[in-house]
N, C-alpha and C positions, 0 to 999 in steps of 0.2 A: 816292153809290153806290161810286165808286172808293175813297173813304176807308174805307168800311166793309169792302170787300173786302180792302184792304191790311191793316187791323187784324186781320181774320179770318186772313189768311195769316201775319201775324207771330205771332199767338197760337198757331196750329197749329204753326209752326216752333219756338216757345219750348217748347211742350208736348212735342214730339217730342224736343227736346234734353234736357229735364228727364227724360223717360222713359228715354232712352239712358243718361244719367248715373246715374239710379236703378238701372237694370238692371245697369250695370257695377259699381256699388258693392256690389250684392247678391251678386255672383259670389264664390265661395270660391277660384277659381283666381287665382294670384298671378303677375303678369307680372314677369319679372326683367330687370335690366340686367346688364352685365358686373360692375360694382362690387357690386351687390346679391348676385349669385351668389357672389362671393368672400367676402362677409360672411355670407351665410345658408346656403350649401350647402358649398362646398369652396374654400379659398384655395390653389389650385394654384400660385400665384406663390410663396408661402412654403413650400409642401410639394409640390413637383412629383413626387416619387417615391413619396409615401405619401398614399393617400386618407384624409382625416380629415373625416368628415361633421360639420357644425356644428349640425344640427337636433336636436330633442328627440323627434320622431316620424319614421317612415319618409317618404320622398318620391318623387314622380314628377316628372321634368323632361321636358316635351314641347317639342322643337325643331320649329318649324313656320314656315310662311310663309302670308300671307293669300291668295296666288294659288294655293296648292296644293290641289287637289281632295281628295285623301286626308286632308290635314290638316284640311280643313273637315268631313270626315265624323268624324274623331277628336274634334274640339273638343267636341261635345255630350256625348260619352262622358266626357271629362275633367271637364267641368262637373258632370255627374251624380255621378261618383265623388268629386269634391271635396266635394260636398254630403253625400252619404251617409256618407263616411268622415271627416267633419269632426271634428277633435280627435284622430284616430288616424292621419291621413295628410295630408301637404301635397301639393298639386298646383301645380307651377310651369310656366309657359310662357315660352319664349324665342323671339322672332321673329328668325329667322336673317338676314333682310334688314336689320333694325335693329341687331342685335348680331353683326356679321360677325366681330369679333375672338373672341368667345366661341364662335361656330360653328366657326371655324378651330381653336381650341384643342381642340375635341372632334372635329375632322376630319369634320364633318358634310358628307356628300356626297350624301345622299339623305334626303328627308323624307317623312313624319314620321319622326322618330327619338326614341325615348323611353328615358330613363335611369331605371331603377328603383333606388332607394337604400334599402337596409335600415339599421337603426340600427347594426348591427355587420356587418362583412364588406365585401366589395367590391360595387360597383354592377354592375348588369346592363344591357345595351343591347339594344334591339329596334328594328330598322330596318323601316320599312313599316307600313302600317295593319293592324290586327287587328280582329276583331269584339270587341264589348264583353266577351264571356265570356273571351276570351284575356287581356285586361288584368286583369279581376277575378281570374282564376286565379293570375296572377303576384302580384298584391297579396296575396291570401289565403294562398298557399302560401310565398311568399318574403319578403314584407315584414311581414305581420302574424302570422306563425306563432308 
């Protein structure tokens, strides 16, 4: 009996892990490290005075922390937008607790903090959580115009 229970628990745990990995892989949101940010978004080490976006479509960069309540409310909005605007917009996330150097480079003092990056021109910064309509309005009017 104990052996069957142990096998059932292991199978359940393995299934949960597989589901979590499958769900994570399906996400269109891209988590970035410091080095990946320099490579995919803006290499501010080489160009500290000039913003040069490296992407081929506009982007959103969401600076967040797992413990942050407003960040947790924004996360599903970012997931939804990444899915709906797939191919026309990139949605990046940066965990400020794991990427302290990157957070410091952007002087992140309050989260969520969202960087909106158009293909041309300067990026825009929004501090604090907004309703989904607010994010969509910025994307439609500023990034995809």
